[in-house]
C-alpha positions in Angstrom: -137.3 -110.9 -104.3 -133.7 -110.7 -105.2 -131.9 -113.9 -106.0 -128.3 -114.9 -106.1 -127.2 -116.7 -109.2 -123.8 -117.8 -108.1 -122.8 -120.1 -105.3 -121.6 -118.7 -102.0 -118.0 -119.5 -101.4 -115.0 -117.9 -99.7 -113.3 -115.1 -101.7 -109.7 -116.4 -101.5 -108.9 -114.7 -98.2 -110.7 -117.3 -96.1 -113.6 -114.9 -95.6 -117.1 -115.5 -96.7 -118.9 -112.9 -98.8 -121.2 -110.4 -97.2 -124.5 -110.9 -99.1 -126.9 -108.2 -99.9 -130.4 -109.3 -99.1 -133.5 -107.2 -99.9 -133.9 -103.5 -100.3 -134.1 -100.6 -97.9 -137.1 -98.2 -98.1 -136.5 -94.6 -99.1 -138.1 -91.5 -97.4 -141.4 -92.2 -99.0 -141.5 -95.9 -97.9 -140.9 -97.3 -101.4 -138.0 -99.6 -102.2 -134.8 -97.8 -103.0 -131.7 -99.1 -104.8 -129.8 -99.5 -101.4 -129.4 -103.0 -100.2 -128.2 -103.9 -96.6 -125.1 -106.1 -96.3 -125.0 -108.8 -93.7 -121.8 -110.2 -92.1 -122.8 -113.8 -91.4 -119.6 -115.2 -90.0 -116.8 -117.5 -91.2 -118.2 -121.0 -90.4 -119.8 -122.3 -93.6 -122.6 -124.2 -91.9 -123.5 -121.3 -89.7 -123.3 -118.9 -92.6 -125.7 -121.0 -94.7 -128.1 -121.3 -91.7 -128.1 -117.5 -91.1 -128.4 -116.7 -94.8 -131.4 -119.0 -95.1 -133.1 -117.5 -92.1 -132.6 -113.9 -93.2 -133.9 -114.7 -96.7 -137.0 -116.4 -95.2 -137.6 -113.4 -92.9 -137.3 -111.1 -95.9 -139.8 -113.1 -98.0 -142.3 -113.2 -95.1 -141.8 -109.4 -94.5 -142.4 -108.6 -98.2 -145.5 -110.8 -98.2 -146.9 -109.2 -95.0 -146.2 -105.6 -96.1 -147.0 -106.0 -99.8 -143.8 -104.1 -100.6 -140.4 -105.4 -101.7 -138.4 -103.6 -99.0 -137.4 -104.2 -95.3 -139.6 -102.9 -92.6 -137.7 -101.4 -89.6 -138.7 -104.2 -87.2 -137.8 -107.0 -89.7 -134.5 -105.4 -90.4 -133.7 -105.2 -86.7 -134.6 -108.9 -86.4 -132.3 -109.7 -89.4 -129.4 -107.9 -87.6 -130.0 -110.1 -84.5 -129.8 -113.2 -86.8 -126.7 -111.8 -88.4 -125.0 -111.7 -84.9 -126.1 -115.2 -84.1 -128.8 -114.3 -81.6 -131.8 -116.5 -82.3 -133.7 -115.3 -79.2 -134.6 -111.8 -78.3 -137.2 -109.8 -76.4 -139.9 -108.3 -78.6 -142.6 -105.9 -77.6 -146.0 -107.5 -77.1 -149.3 -105.7 -77.1 -150.8 -107.8 -74.3 -147.9 -107.9 -71.9 -144.7 -105.9 -71.6 -142.3 -108.2 -73.3 -142.6 -111.4 -75.4 -139.7 -113.8 -75.9 -139.1 -114.7 -79.6 -137.1 -117.7 -80.7 -136.5 -118.6 -84.3 -134.6 -121.4 -86.1 
């Protein structure tokens, strides 16, 4: 998993950096060099919370898939976290919709 070696801090324009977390799959389903960027907001506490959740989601996704890249469903969930939505409707195999809450 990719790791950040420097501390997250505003870049001088009172904006927080947009971290790159994980890798996107290419056409064959193997990790490419492309990394998605996430805009996690300006509040430092909320930024750190969302950053931690997305990193944890990526680690669990890599463990489940056995591949160091985002799956389409996990990337969609990461985009929900990026927007601050910690609850969403997810498809369920036994009923029509399942309510998911994280954090």
